[in-house]
N, C-alpha and C positions, 0 to 999 in steps of 0.2 A: 799178189806174189812178185817179185822182182823179175826185170827181166833176164834171159837167157845171156850167159855170157857170149854166145856166139851170134846173138841180135845185136850186141853192142857193139858195132864194127865202125862207129865214125868217132873221130876227136872233135871235142868241142872245148871251148875257153870259157871261164866265167870271169867276167870283169868286174869292177866297183865303180863308181862315181867319185874322184879323187879331187879336192881342190889345192894348189900350188899356187906359188907365186913366181912370175917372171923378175927378171935381173931389176927391175924398177918397182918390185913390191906390188904389181897390178896381179890381182887375182885371176887365177888361170881354172877353169873348169876342163877336166879331162878322164877318159876312161882309164884305169890301169889294171892287169889280171892281179886275180886274188893273190895274196903272199903265201897261201898255202895252197898246193896241189891243184891249180887253176886249169891245167888240161886233163880232162878225163875222156875214159870210153863212153859211148852213149849208143842208145837205140833211137833213131830219126825218122819220124814218120810225118810227112807234109799231110795236112789236113783240108779238104774243100771248104771253101768258104762259099760264096754264092754262086762263083762261076766253076766252069768244068777245067779249068786252068790250074785249079786250086788256089785262087786268090781273087781280088777284088780290084777295082780301080775307081777312083772318084775323082772329080776335078775342083782342084781348090786354090786359091792365091795364083791363078794364072798359071796351074802346071798339074799334070797327070800325076797322083798318087797312086802307087800299088801297094797292097798288102797281101802276105803270106802267111797262114798261121801253121805253125810246126809243133809236134808232140815230141818232147826231147825224154828220155827213160834214162834215168843214171843210177847206180848204186847210192845208198843213203848218205847223205852229209848233214850237219846242224848249221853250215857257214852260209847259207844262201837266203836271199830275200828278193822281193819283187822290185826292190831299188836297182837290182843289178842286171846284166845283160849277157847274152851269150853270144860268142863269136863261133858261126860254122860256116865253112865253105866260103870265106871271103865276105860274109854277109853278116849285118849285126839283127839281133833279135832281143827286143826287149821282152822281160819275164812278167807275164800277165798273170799267172797263178802258179803254186807250187804245191803239189799234194802229196803226203807220204802213201807208199806202196807197202802192205804189209804191215807188220809190225818193226819199223826201220830197217825193211829189206830194202827198197828202193825209194826212189822220188820220180814222181809224173810231173815236167815241167810244161806249161804251155807258154811257148813264146811267139811274138808276132813281129815280123820283118815290115817294115815300111820303107820304101825306097823311092824317092822323088825322081 
């Protein structure tokens, strides 16, 4: 069953990875908002990983890396894939999985924020 309209009270933006060229023809890899309806209403639920704080930390490459897993629920759309990301609250979330809810009623998206 799709999330109720009242539960979808947060704005998220979908971005896809694109490649452009600078003035010298050097390839530039960057993120850009989807061209069609990139910002939508969503239900956002932080999920606890291995720590009570809702995330985990690891030491790698001489720095502490923090992770937080979040479930996003949105109305159904067919233009999303796991190569995209979500921007929410000024943070970037890699899309780890996308599951259809009901019969094209909604989508449940698992996102992972990785911050160094």
